[in-house]
BALOBA-1460 file (C-alpha; in Angstrom, 3 decimals):
// residues 385
<rec num="1" residu="m" x="-37.062" y="17.491" z="8.872"/>
<rec num="2" residu="s" x="-34.678" y="15.083" z="10.615"/>
<rec num="3" residu="l" x="-36.140" y="11.718" z="11.344"/>
<rec num="4" residu="a" x="-36.093" y="12.000" z="14.666"/>
<rec num="5" residu="r" x="-38.066" y="15.381" z="14.716"/>
<rec num="6" residu="l" x="-40.424" y="13.158" z="12.743"/>
<rec num="7" residu="v" x="-41.027" y="10.435" z="15.358"/>
<rec num="8" residu="v" x="-41.051" y="12.976" z="18.170"/>
<rec num="9" residu="t" x="-44.048" y="14.837" z="16.733"/>
<rec num="10" residu="a" x="-46.046" y="11.725" z="15.600"/>
<rec num="11" residu="v" x="-45.939" y="10.892" z="18.803"/>
<rec num="12" residu="k" x="-46.900" y="14.443" z="20.997"/>
<rec num="13" residu="v" x="-48.723" y="16.021" z="18.378"/>
<rec num="14" residu="q" x="-50.694" y="13.636" z="16.439"/>
<rec num="15" residu="g" x="-50.895" y="11.007" z="19.005"/>
<rec num="16" residu="r" x="-50.258" y="8.353" z="17.235"/>
<rec num="17" residu="s" x="-48.929" y="5.172" z="19.928"/>
<rec num="18" residu="k" x="-44.800" y="4.546" z="20.286"/>
<rec num="19" residu="s" x="-45.460" y="0.801" z="18.616"/>
<rec num="20" residu="e" x="-47.065" y="1.935" z="15.652"/>
<rec num="21" residu="v" x="-44.898" y="5.036" z="14.796"/>
<rec num="22" residu="a" x="-42.109" y="2.091" z="15.075"/>
<rec num="23" residu="r" x="-43.625" y="-0.032" z="12.590"/>
<rec num="24" residu="d" x="-44.423" y="2.992" z="10.036"/>
<rec num="25" residu="y" x="-40.544" y="4.830" z="10.101"/>
<rec num="26" residu="r" x="-39.199" y="1.441" z="10.621"/>
<rec num="27" residu="v" x="-37.383" y="2.199" z="13.266"/>
<rec num="28" residu="s" x="-36.933" y="0.294" z="17.282"/>
<rec num="29" residu="r" x="-39.696" y="0.774" z="20.129"/>
<rec num="30" residu="g" x="-36.972" y="1.071" z="21.934"/>
<rec num="31" residu="w" x="-35.259" y="3.952" z="20.117"/>
<rec num="32" residu="v" x="-39.157" y="5.689" z="19.511"/>
<rec num="33" residu="r" x="-39.272" y="5.868" z="23.590"/>
<rec num="34" residu="e" x="-35.703" y="7.563" z="24.480"/>
<rec num="35" residu="l" x="-36.688" y="10.238" z="21.129"/>
<rec num="36" residu="v" x="-39.841" y="10.961" z="23.385"/>
<rec num="37" residu="k" x="-37.984" y="10.546" z="26.800"/>
<rec num="38" residu="r" x="-35.232" y="13.050" z="25.791"/>
<rec num="39" residu="y" x="-37.445" y="15.535" z="24.340"/>
<rec num="40" residu="a" x="-39.937" y="15.829" z="27.439"/>
<rec num="41" residu="a" x="-36.320" y="16.049" z="29.298"/>
<rec num="42" residu="e" x="-34.693" y="18.468" z="27.201"/>
<rec num="43" residu="g" x="-36.811" y="20.179" z="24.446"/>
<rec num="44" residu="e" x="-35.406" y="20.683" z="20.663"/>
<rec num="45" residu="a" x="-31.679" y="19.918" z="22.036"/>
<rec num="46" residu="g" x="-32.585" y="16.097" z="22.893"/>
<rec num="47" residu="l" x="-33.616" y="15.810" z="19.230"/>
<rec num="48" residu="e" x="-29.583" y="16.601" z="18.218"/>
<rec num="49" residu="p" x="-27.591" y="13.362" z="17.208"/>
<rec num="50" residu="r" x="-24.928" y="11.989" z="19.897"/>
<rec num="51" residu="s" x="-21.519" y="10.353" z="19.889"/>
<rec num="52" residu="r" x="-22.078" y="6.332" z="20.045"/>
<rec num="53" residu="q" x="-18.835" y="6.684" z="21.726"/>
<rec num="54" residu="p" x="-19.427" y="4.273" z="25.456"/>
<rec num="55" residu="h" x="-18.976" y="6.085" z="28.638"/>
<rec num="56" residu="a" x="-16.638" y="3.456" z="29.596"/>
<rec num="57" residu="s" x="-14.396" y="1.000" z="27.799"/>
<rec num="58" residu="p" x="-12.514" y="-1.992" z="30.188"/>
<rec num="59" residu="q" x="-9.666" y="-1.607" z="26.908"/>
<rec num="60" residu="r" x="-8.927" y="1.946" z="27.528"/>
<rec num="61" residu="t" x="-5.146" y="2.139" z="28.415"/>
<rec num="62" residu="p" x="-4.859" y="3.389" z="32.507"/>
<rec num="63" residu="g" x="-4.477" y="6.977" z="33.086"/>
<rec num="64" residu="a" x="-1.022" y="5.990" z="35.061"/>
<rec num="65" residu="l" x="0.192" y="4.036" z="32.038"/>
<rec num="66" residu="e" x="-0.400" y="6.472" z="29.802"/>
<rec num="67" residu="d" x="1.322" y="9.073" z="31.897"/>
<rec num="68" residu="e" x="4.214" y="6.751" z="32.073"/>
<rec num="69" residu="i" x="4.412" y="6.817" z="28.280"/>
<rec num="70" residu="v" x="4.540" y="10.918" z="28.546"/>
<rec num="71" residu="e" x="7.187" y="10.727" z="31.147"/>
<rec num="72" residu="l" x="9.114" y="8.159" z="29.005"/>
<rec num="73" residu="r" x="8.602" y="10.642" z="26.165"/>
<rec num="74" residu="k" x="10.100" y="13.430" z="27.952"/>
<rec num="75" residu="a" x="13.086" y="12.036" z="29.149"/>
<rec num="76" residu="l" x="14.004" y="10.316" z="26.088"/>
<rec num="77" residu="q" x="13.739" y="13.911" z="24.659"/>
<rec num="78" residu="d" x="15.857" y="15.571" z="27.158"/>
<rec num="79" residu="h" x="18.321" y="13.405" z="26.998"/>
<rec num="80" residu="g" x="18.819" y="13.554" z="22.776"/>
<rec num="81" residu="l" x="17.510" y="9.896" z="22.450"/>
<rec num="82" residu="d" x="14.972" y="8.577" z="20.135"/>
<rec num="83" residu="a" x="11.633" y="9.027" z="21.739"/>
<rec num="84" residu="g" x="9.727" y="7.286" z="19.015"/>
<rec num="85" residu="a" x="6.503" y="4.914" z="20.117"/>
<rec num="86" residu="h" x="8.578" y="2.020" z="19.015"/>
<rec num="87" residu="t" x="11.469" y="2.799" z="21.741"/>
<rec num="88" residu="i" x="9.008" y="3.191" z="24.142"/>
<rec num="89" residu="a" x="7.512" y="-0.438" z="23.444"/>
<rec num="90" residu="f" x="10.706" y="-1.411" z="24.397"/>
<rec num="91" residu="h" x="11.393" y="0.592" z="27.982"/>
<rec num="92" residu="l" x="8.010" y="0.028" z="29.039"/>
<rec num="93" residu="a" x="8.680" y="-4.072" z="28.159"/>
<rec num="94" residu="k" x="11.953" y="-4.197" z="29.827"/>
<rec num="95" residu="r" x="10.191" y="-2.363" z="32.872"/>
<rec num="96" residu="h" x="7.160" y="-4.588" z="33.218"/>
<rec num="97" residu="g" x="7.506" y="-7.234" z="30.819"/>
<rec num="98" residu="t" x="4.932" y="-6.234" z="28.630"/>
<rec num="99" residu="t" x="3.415" y="-3.136" z="26.822"/>
<rec num="100" residu="p" x="0.851" y="-1.847" z="24.708"/>
<rec num="101" residu="a" x="0.506" y="-2.019" z="20.996"/>
<rec num="102" residu="v" x="3.217" y="0.610" z="19.130"/>
<rec num="103" residu="a" x="-0.283" y="1.736" z="17.492"/>
<rec num="104" residu="t" x="-1.657" y="2.517" z="20.980"/>
<rec num="105" residu="i" x="1.375" y="4.377" z="22.209"/>
<rec num="106" residu="w" x="1.204" y="6.657" z="18.729"/>
<rec num="107" residu="r" x="-2.449" y="7.202" z="19.583"/>
<rec num="108" residu="i" x="-1.508" y="8.322" z="23.203"/>
<rec num="109" residu="l" x="1.429" y="10.433" z="22.123"/>
<rec num="110" residu="h" x="-0.780" y="11.908" z="19.488"/>
<rec num="111" residu="r" x="-3.519" y="13.060" z="21.599"/>
<rec num="112" residu="r" x="-0.987" y="14.318" z="24.045"/>
<rec num="113" residu="g" x="-0.165" y="16.907" z="21.593"/>
<rec num="114" residu="f" x="3.434" y="14.980" z="21.131"/>
<rec num="115" residu="v" x="3.569" y="13.719" z="17.624"/>
<rec num="116" residu="t" x="2.079" y="16.118" z="14.458"/>
<rec num="117" residu="p" x="1.010" y="14.346" z="11.883"/>
<rec num="118" residu="q" x="3.042" y="15.232" z="8.183"/>
<rec num="119" residu="p" x="1.091" y="13.898" z="5.541"/>
<rec num="120" residu="q" x="3.077" y="15.972" z="3.032"/>
<rec num="121" residu="k" x="6.229" y="13.440" z="3.670"/>
<rec num="122" residu="r" x="7.487" y="11.264" z="1.514"/>
<rec num="123" residu="p" x="5.763" y="7.410" z="2.658"/>
<rec num="124" residu="r" x="8.579" y="5.488" z="3.908"/>
<rec num="125" residu="s" x="7.125" y="2.218" z="0.878"/>
<rec num="126" residu="s" x="8.331" y="4.693" z="-1.621"/>
<rec num="127" residu="f" x="12.348" y="4.061" z="-0.603"/>
<rec num="128" residu="i" x="14.173" y="2.011" z="-2.396"/>
<rec num="129" residu="r" x="16.276" y="0.868" z="0.921"/>
<rec num="130" residu="f" x="19.859" y="-1.162" z="0.221"/>
<rec num="131" residu="e" x="20.956" y="-3.074" z="2.766"/>
<rec num="132" residu="a" x="23.826" y="-6.006" z="3.121"/>
<rec num="133" residu="d" x="22.929" y="-9.587" z="3.723"/>
<rec num="134" residu="q" x="25.325" y="-10.092" z="6.708"/>
<rec num="135" residu="p" x="27.160" y="-8.000" z="9.031"/>
<rec num="136" residu="n" x="31.151" y="-7.186" z="8.296"/>
<rec num="137" residu="e" x="29.670" y="-7.288" z="4.463"/>
<rec num="138" residu="r" x="30.367" y="-3.679" z="4.210"/>
<rec num="139" residu="w" x="30.885" y="-0.552" z="6.515"/>
<rec num="140" residu="q" x="30.245" y="3.351" z="5.820"/>
<rec num="141" residu="a" x="32.575" y="5.839" z="7.509"/>
<rec num="142" residu="d" x="32.664" y="9.458" z="7.574"/>
<rec num="143" residu="i" x="33.731" y="12.209" z="9.910"/>
<rec num="144" residu="t" x="31.934" y="15.141" z="11.094"/>
<rec num="145" residu="h" x="32.121" y="18.097" z="12.789"/>
<rec num="146" residu="w" x="31.666" y="19.347" z="16.503"/>
<rec num="147" residu="r" x="33.033" y="21.881" z="19.217"/>
<rec num="148" residu="l" x="34.074" y="22.133" z="22.864"/>
<rec num="149" residu="a" x="33.303" y="23.893" z="25.361"/>
<rec num="150" residu="e" x="35.566" y="26.379" z="24.356"/>
<rec num="151" residu="a" x="34.384" y="26.086" z="21.155"/>
<rec num="152" residu="t" x="37.119" y="24.881" z="20.185"/>
<rec num="153" residu="g" x="36.617" y="22.428" z="16.893"/>
<rec num="154" residu="v" x="36.406" y="18.726" z="16.570"/>
<rec num="155" residu="e" x="36.455" y="15.772" z="14.383"/>
<rec num="156" residu="i" x="34.513" y="12.470" z="14.717"/>
<rec num="157" residu="l" x="35.010" y="9.335" z="12.709"/>
<rec num="158" residu="n" x="31.938" y="7.398" z="12.277"/>
<rec num="159" residu="i" x="31.926" y="3.814" z="11.089"/>
<rec num="160" residu="i" x="28.797" y="2.307" z="10.604"/>
<rec num="161" residu="d" x="27.908" y="-1.743" z="9.854"/>
<rec num="162" residu="d" x="25.581" y="-1.159" z="7.059"/>
<rec num="163" residu="h" x="23.847" y="-4.929" z="7.668"/>
<rec num="164" residu="s" x="23.248" y="-4.519" z="11.236"/>
<rec num="165" residu="r" x="23.564" y="-0.922" z="11.824"/>
<rec num="166" residu="l" x="26.552" y="-1.693" z="14.206"/>
<rec num="167" residu="l" x="28.596" y="1.742" z="15.309"/>
<rec num="168" residu="v" x="32.044" y="-0.280" z="14.864"/>
<rec num="169" residu="a" x="33.525" y="3.263" z="15.688"/>
<rec num="170" residu="s" x="33.435" y="6.750" z="17.013"/>
<rec num="171" residu="d" x="35.999" y="8.497" z="17.664"/>
<rec num="172" residu="a" x="37.603" y="12.282" z="17.875"/>
<rec num="173" residu="r" x="40.411" y="13.936" z="16.808"/>
<rec num="174" residu="a" x="41.401" y="17.710" z="16.965"/>
<rec num="175" residu="v" x="41.750" y="16.825" z="13.231"/>
<rec num="176" residu="f" x="41.925" y="13.609" z="11.513"/>
<rec num="177" residu="k" x="45.352" y="12.671" z="9.805"/>
<rec num="178" residu="a" x="45.599" y="9.897" z="7.582"/>
<rec num="179" residu="a" x="46.679" y="7.445" z="10.005"/>
<rec num="180" residu="d" x="44.483" y="8.565" z="12.648"/>
<rec num="181" residu="v" x="41.908" y="6.896" z="9.903"/>
<rec num="182" residu="v" x="44.012" y="4.042" z="9.526"/>
<rec num="183" residu="e" x="44.203" y="3.262" z="13.452"/>
<rec num="184" residu="s" x="40.314" y="3.690" z="13.963"/>
<rec num="185" residu="f" x="39.855" y="1.481" z="11.538"/>
<rec num="186" residu="r" x="42.355" y="-1.108" z="12.699"/>
<rec num="187" residu="e" x="41.121" y="-1.068" z="15.800"/>
<rec num="188" residu="a" x="37.679" y="-1.209" z="15.090"/>
<rec num="189" residu="a" x="38.150" y="-4.708" z="13.138"/>
<rec num="190" residu="l" x="39.981" y="-5.863" z="16.350"/>
<rec num="191" residu="r" x="36.672" y="-5.602" z="18.440"/>
<rec num="192" residu="h" x="34.552" y="-6.759" z="15.625"/>
<rec num="193" residu="g" x="36.811" y="-8.521" z="12.727"/>
<rec num="194" residu="f" x="37.938" y="-7.413" z="8.810"/>
<rec num="195" residu="p" x="34.655" y="-6.147" z="6.571"/>
<rec num="196" residu="a" x="34.824" y="-7.578" z="3.464"/>
<rec num="197" residu="s" x="34.065" y="-3.885" z="2.202"/>
<rec num="198" residu="v" x="33.990" y="-0.055" z="2.948"/>
<rec num="199" residu="l" x="32.338" y="2.297" z="1.743"/>
<rec num="200" residu="t" x="32.861" y="6.366" z="2.165"/>
<rec num="201" residu="d" x="33.170" y="10.093" z="0.273"/>
<rec num="202" residu="n" x="35.856" y="11.276" z="-1.577"/>
<rec num="203" residu="g" x="37.403" y="13.356" z="1.804"/>
<rec num="204" residu="a" x="40.910" y="13.873" z="1.393"/>
<rec num="205" residu="v" x="41.768" y="11.068" z="4.056"/>
<rec num="206" residu="f" x="39.733" y="8.796" z="2.391"/>
<rec num="207" residu="t" x="41.244" y="8.746" z="-1.169"/>
<rec num="208" residu="a" x="44.120" y="10.640" z="-2.807"/>
<rec num="209" residu="i" x="42.562" y="10.856" z="-6.334"/>
<rec num="210" residu="p" x="41.514" y="14.553" z="-5.847"/>
<rec num="211" residu="r" x="45.178" y="15.225" z="-5.625"/>
<rec num="212" residu="g" x="46.504" y="13.834" z="-8.467"/>
<rec num="213" residu="g" x="46.706" y="9.967" z="-7.852"/>
<rec num="214" residu="g" x="48.007" y="7.189" z="-5.961"/>
<rec num="215" residu="r" x="46.573" y="6.099" z="-2.865"/>
<rec num="216" residu="c" x="46.459" y="7.246" z="0.616"/>
<rec num="217" residu="a" x="47.307" y="5.799" z="3.675"/>
<rec num="218" residu="i" x="44.032" y="4.260" z="4.250"/>
<rec num="219" residu="e" x="43.254" y="2.775" z="0.472"/>
<rec num="220" residu="l" x="47.172" y="0.965" z="1.007"/>
<rec num="221" residu="e" x="45.479" y="-0.704" z="4.551"/>
<rec num="222" residu="l" x="42.105" y="-1.794" z="2.774"/>
<rec num="223" residu="a" x="44.117" y="-3.137" z="-0.478"/>
<rec num="224" residu="a" x="46.743" y="-4.974" z="1.917"/>
<rec num="225" residu="a" x="43.457" y="-6.647" z="3.685"/>
<rec num="226" residu="g" x="42.342" y="-7.805" z="0.561"/>
<rec num="227" residu="i" x="39.444" y="-5.416" z="1.110"/>
<rec num="228" residu="a" x="37.075" y="-3.941" z="-1.445"/>
<rec num="229" residu="y" x="36.908" y="-0.391" z="-1.215"/>
<rec num="230" residu="r" x="34.082" y="2.242" z="-2.552"/>
<rec num="231" residu="h" x="34.292" y="5.589" z="-2.784"/>
<rec num="232" residu="s" x="30.155" y="7.417" z="-2.922"/>
<rec num="233" residu="t" x="29.553" y="9.469" z="-5.968"/>
<rec num="234" residu="p" x="30.833" y="13.211" z="-5.637"/>
<rec num="235" residu="y" x="27.936" y="15.624" z="-3.878"/>
<rec num="236" residu="h" x="25.125" y="12.634" z="-2.787"/>
<rec num="237" residu="p" x="25.655" y="11.967" z="0.940"/>
<rec num="238" residu="q" x="22.360" y="9.510" z="0.138"/>
<rec num="239" residu="t" x="25.440" y="7.068" z="-0.907"/>
<rec num="240" residu="c" x="27.156" y="6.889" z="2.738"/>
<rec num="241" residu="g" x="23.384" y="7.501" z="3.920"/>
<rec num="242" residu="k" x="23.115" y="4.753" z="7.102"/>
<rec num="243" residu="v" x="26.391" y="6.957" z="8.008"/>
<rec num="244" residu="e" x="24.893" y="10.103" z="7.309"/>
<rec num="245" residu="r" x="22.238" y="9.566" z="9.544"/>
<rec num="246" residu="f" x="23.699" y="8.630" z="12.468"/>
<rec num="247" residu="h" x="25.594" y="11.659" z="12.264"/>
<rec num="248" residu="q" x="22.448" y="13.180" z="12.771"/>
<rec num="249" residu="t" x="21.180" y="11.154" z="15.517"/>
<rec num="250" residu="l" x="24.630" y="11.439" z="17.635"/>
<rec num="251" residu="k" x="24.654" y="15.742" z="17.397"/>
<rec num="252" residu="r" x="20.845" y="15.402" z="18.367"/>
<rec num="253" residu="w" x="22.223" y="13.560" z="21.620"/>
<rec num="254" residu="l" x="25.456" y="15.526" z="22.094"/>
<rec num="255" residu="a" x="22.977" y="18.859" z="21.730"/>
<rec num="256" residu="r" x="21.191" y="18.105" z="25.186"/>
<rec num="257" residu="q" x="24.528" y="17.152" z="27.056"/>
<rec num="258" residu="p" x="26.914" y="19.497" z="28.580"/>
<rec num="259" residu="a" x="29.642" y="20.381" z="26.240"/>
<rec num="260" residu="a" x="32.790" y="18.610" z="26.457"/>
<rec num="261" residu="a" x="35.960" y="20.314" z="27.762"/>
<rec num="262" residu="t" x="38.393" y="18.241" z="26.039"/>
<rec num="263" residu="i" x="38.794" y="15.836" z="23.463"/>
<rec num="264" residu="a" x="39.210" y="12.731" z="25.901"/>
<rec num="265" residu="e" x="36.740" y="13.890" z="27.700"/>
<rec num="266" residu="m" x="34.514" y="14.141" z="24.286"/>
<rec num="267" residu="q" x="36.169" y="10.561" z="23.501"/>
<rec num="268" residu="a" x="34.003" y="9.593" z="27.489"/>
<rec num="269" residu="k" x="30.946" y="10.980" z="25.807"/>
<rec num="270" residu="l" x="31.731" y="8.869" z="22.004"/>
<rec num="271" residu="d" x="32.309" y="5.719" z="23.947"/>
<rec num="272" residu="w" x="29.316" y="6.131" z="26.472"/>
<rec num="273" residu="f" x="26.636" y="6.670" z="23.918"/>
<rec num="274" residu="a" x="28.229" y="3.764" z="21.298"/>
<rec num="275" residu="e" x="27.247" y="1.786" z="23.923"/>
<rec num="276" residu="y" x="23.793" y="2.416" z="24.836"/>
<rec num="277" residu="y" x="23.162" y="2.992" z="20.645"/>
<rec num="278" residu="n" x="24.427" y="-0.758" z="19.868"/>
<rec num="279" residu="t" x="22.952" y="-2.524" z="23.113"/>
<rec num="280" residu="v" x="19.796" y="-0.663" z="24.016"/>
<rec num="281" residu="r" x="18.165" y="1.321" z="21.811"/>
<rec num="282" residu="p" x="16.478" y="-0.815" z="19.247"/>
<rec num="283" residu="h" x="16.175" y="-0.221" z="15.741"/>
<rec num="284" residu="r" x="12.964" y="-0.273" z="13.598"/>
<rec num="285" residu="a" x="14.491" y="-1.672" z="10.303"/>
<rec num="286" residu="l" x="15.531" y="-4.762" z="12.240"/>
<rec num="287" residu="g" x="12.161" y="-6.326" z="13.558"/>
<rec num="288" residu="r" x="13.352" y="-3.915" z="16.588"/>
<rec num="289" residu="l" x="16.707" y="-5.924" z="17.426"/>
<rec num="290" residu="t" x="19.395" y="-3.807" z="19.274"/>
<rec num="291" residu="r" x="22.243" y="-3.606" z="16.753"/>
<rec num="292" residu="a" x="24.297" y="-5.782" z="18.772"/>
<rec num="293" residu="s" x="21.908" y="-8.509" z="18.767"/>
<rec num="294" residu="a" x="21.828" y="-8.717" z="14.834"/>
<rec num="295" residu="f" x="25.239" y="-8.174" z="14.422"/>
<rec num="296" residu="d" x="25.943" y="-11.291" z="16.148"/>
<rec num="297" residu="a" x="22.542" y="-12.713" z="14.563"/>
<rec num="298" residu="r" x="24.143" y="-13.839" z="10.903"/>
<rec num="299" residu="p" x="27.581" y="-15.371" z="10.297"/>
<rec num="300" residu="k" x="30.398" y="-12.702" z="9.456"/>
<rec num="301" residu="a" x="31.742" y="-11.661" z="5.595"/>
<rec num="302" residu="e" x="35.382" y="-12.100" z="5.117"/>
<rec num="303" residu="p" x="37.797" y="-9.789" z="2.909"/>
<rec num="304" residu="s" x="37.511" y="-11.872" z="-0.262"/>
<rec num="305" residu="g" x="40.973" y="-10.346" z="-1.913"/>
<rec num="306" residu="t" x="43.722" y="-12.434" z="-3.337"/>
<rec num="307" residu="g" x="45.864" y="-14.241" z="-1.012"/>
<rec num="308" residu="f" x="44.416" y="-12.569" z="2.791"/>
<rec num="309" residu="l" x="44.671" y="-14.489" z="5.829"/>
<rec num="310" residu="v" x="43.228" y="-12.810" z="8.931"/>
<rec num="311" residu="p" x="46.255" y="-12.353" z="11.118"/>
<rec num="312" residu="e" x="46.700" y="-14.354" z="14.507"/>
<rec num="313" residu="h" x="47.663" y="-11.374" z="16.271"/>
<rec num="314" residu="y" x="47.039" y="-7.767" z="15.128"/>
<rec num="315" residu="r" x="48.051" y="-4.480" z="16.606"/>
<rec num="316" residu="v" x="48.229" y="-0.907" z="16.513"/>
<rec num="317" residu="r" x="50.737" y="1.223" z="17.968"/>
<rec num="318" residu="r" x="52.066" y="4.650" z="18.486"/>
<rec num="319" residu="d" x="55.563" y="5.612" z="19.261"/>
<rec num="320" residu="r" x="57.959" y="8.620" z="18.305"/>
<rec num="321" residu="i" x="61.349" y="7.896" z="16.545"/>
<rec num="322" residu="d" x="63.977" y="7.833" z="18.863"/>
<rec num="323" residu="p" x="67.108" y="10.560" z="18.129"/>
<rec num="324" residu="s" x="69.081" y="7.336" z="16.441"/>
<rec num="325" residu="g" x="66.222" y="6.748" z="13.708"/>
<rec num="326" residu="v" x="64.795" y="3.697" z="15.882"/>
<rec num="327" residu="v" x="61.430" y="2.471" z="16.725"/>
<rec num="328" residu="t" x="61.248" y="-0.362" z="19.379"/>
<rec num="329" residu="l" x="58.705" y="-3.532" z="19.098"/>
<rec num="330" residu="r" x="58.325" y="-6.236" z="21.299"/>
<rec num="331" residu="y" x="57.019" y="-9.435" z="20.173"/>
<rec num="332" residu="k" x="57.070" y="-12.663" z="22.599"/>
<rec num="333" residu="s" x="58.508" y="-10.538" z="25.666"/>
<rec num="334" residu="r" x="61.944" y="-9.339" z="23.678"/>
<rec num="335" residu="l" x="62.560" y="-5.948" z="22.303"/>
<rec num="336" residu="h" x="63.419" y="-5.782" z="19.005"/>
<rec num="337" residu="h" x="64.842" y="-2.287" z="17.544"/>
<rec num="338" residu="i" x="63.551" y="-1.046" z="14.224"/>
<rec num="339" residu="g" x="65.899" y="0.882" z="11.945"/>
<rec num="340" residu="l" x="64.212" y="3.961" z="10.215"/>
<rec num="341" residu="g" x="66.991" y="6.550" z="9.816"/>
<rec num="342" residu="r" x="67.976" y="9.577" z="11.700"/>
<rec num="343" residu="r" x="66.399" y="11.847" z="9.029"/>
<rec num="344" residu="h" x="62.730" y="11.240" z="10.799"/>
<rec num="345" residu="a" x="64.011" y="10.741" z="14.740"/>
<rec num="346" residu="g" x="61.288" y="12.630" z="16.825"/>
<rec num="347" residu="t" x="58.989" y="12.082" z="14.205"/>
<rec num="348" residu="r" x="55.757" y="10.719" z="15.300"/>
<rec num="349" residu="v" x="54.334" y="7.575" z="14.266"/>
<rec num="350" residu="l" x="51.632" y="4.379" z="13.904"/>
<rec num="351" residu="i" x="53.338" y="0.965" z="13.876"/>
<rec num="352" residu="l" x="50.913" y="-1.540" z="12.227"/>
<rec num="353" residu="v" x="51.563" y="-4.880" z="13.240"/>
<rec num="354" residu="a" x="50.178" y="-8.067" z="12.027"/>
<rec num="355" residu="d" x="51.934" y="-11.322" z="13.107"/>
<rec num="356" residu="l" x="55.223" y="-10.697" z="11.450"/>
<rec num="357" residu="d" x="54.468" y="-8.547" z="9.198"/>
<rec num="358" residu="v" x="55.055" y="-4.868" z="10.626"/>
<rec num="359" residu="r" x="55.170" y="-1.544" z="8.990"/>
<rec num="360" residu="v" x="55.476" y="1.928" z="9.842"/>
<rec num="361" residu="l" x="53.500" y="4.887" z="8.894"/>
<rec num="362" residu="t" x="53.870" y="8.850" z="9.972"/>
<rec num="363" residu="e" x="50.723" y="10.750" z="11.019"/>
<rec num="364" residu="d" x="50.219" y="12.256" z="7.346"/>
<rec num="365" residu="g" x="50.220" y="8.752" z="6.105"/>
<rec num="366" residu="e" x="53.628" y="8.508" z="4.604"/>
<rec num="367" residu="m" x="54.968" y="4.450" z="4.700"/>
<rec num="368" residu="l" x="58.392" y="4.668" z="6.052"/>
<rec num="369" residu="r" x="58.956" y="0.694" z="6.430"/>
<rec num="370" residu="e" x="57.595" y="-2.313" z="5.542"/>
<rec num="371" residu="l" x="59.047" y="-5.694" z="7.085"/>
<rec num="372" residu="t" x="59.340" y="-8.932" z="8.302"/>
<rec num="373" residu="l" x="60.218" y="-9.005" z="11.393"/>
<rec num="374" residu="d" x="62.649" y="-11.383" z="12.129"/>
<rec num="375" residu="p" x="62.650" y="-13.162" z="15.822"/>
<rec num="376" residu="s" x="66.230" y="-13.768" z="15.698"/>
<rec num="377" residu="r" x="67.435" y="-10.348" z="15.586"/>
<rec num="378" residu="d" x="67.325" y="-7.798" z="17.948"/>
<rec num="379" residu="y" x="68.039" y="-4.641" z="15.094"/>
<rec num="380" residu="q" x="66.087" y="-4.668" z="12.383"/>
<rec num="381" residu="r" x="68.270" y="-3.099" z="9.778"/>
<rec num="382" residu="q" x="67.175" y="-0.994" z="7.142"/>
<rec num="383" residu="a" x="68.118" y="-2.383" z="3.501"/>
<rec num="384" residu="g" x="71.506" y="-1.122" z="2.135"/>
<rec num="385" residu="g" x="72.036" y="0.095" z="5.796"/>
């Protein structure tokens, strides 16, 4: 018999006083009085244990705010964007200047059925993480695949700063050739500075080792800039984990967007997402800073290769060699003609300019000519020409 039934039996059957029963059973007189009152009103059911939770809580999140949290969750998910409790808190703070605790948002999402606990997942505390100490200390680069509206395949090159997770480049091509990788890297360096090192996998556009040695275009480019170049262990994508994880984030967003009809349209989508990803979406590993804020918060690492100096003026140009075997380059408002040979007429090339140092590559990465421009001459004759 439960204590509640003993107490009620002592009062109602034995006729003992409430004070006496409370003293003998070491309970409060108020509780005895409440039990007798509930028994009189409800019978045996009134003696069942009841929740001590208050009927109302002044600290409870208002229903309107809970609804706003749910709407934010749905809206972010519908657009393929991160919709976790931290991101929702970030958006609420921007709207209202204040936000419930992240744990409170998580409990609301759980109560509303948006979060399913996964106790079998490996805890985050068990992961061994590597993170560069400075922005531009290391960039991670990798190529992934997507499809346009007509099921035409495209390749997307993504480059992530290891420290801040800043997306420094996200470019689409039908197929990435060696010169395309160099162009994307150069344009990223124009915007964000040269990194001290680069990490990629062993894809053909990133290394020539699987093809019997030598160096491909990006290897030559990085070596010329004094940038350390590392490749991941074969068949171990975790080495490039940050950029691999970004591929998933990008594809989740792309899957919720209308399919792009052209590569130019795809590039416009990538540019929009890069701006959102870098300047709006906060990151938990960065203390909820945006990636752009984290990138700007510390001094930047620089290449440490022997004799490297970041050039004052550098740019990237695409061109086609004319029928006379020449490409034209403007330097300080004056046109200079660079001889490459008639046998290369019609070849599409990438021209890399760093002050007076000029390199001309084919789209497959073959170096056609490397020279120091002579500003006093309109025609830059080939050696022996």
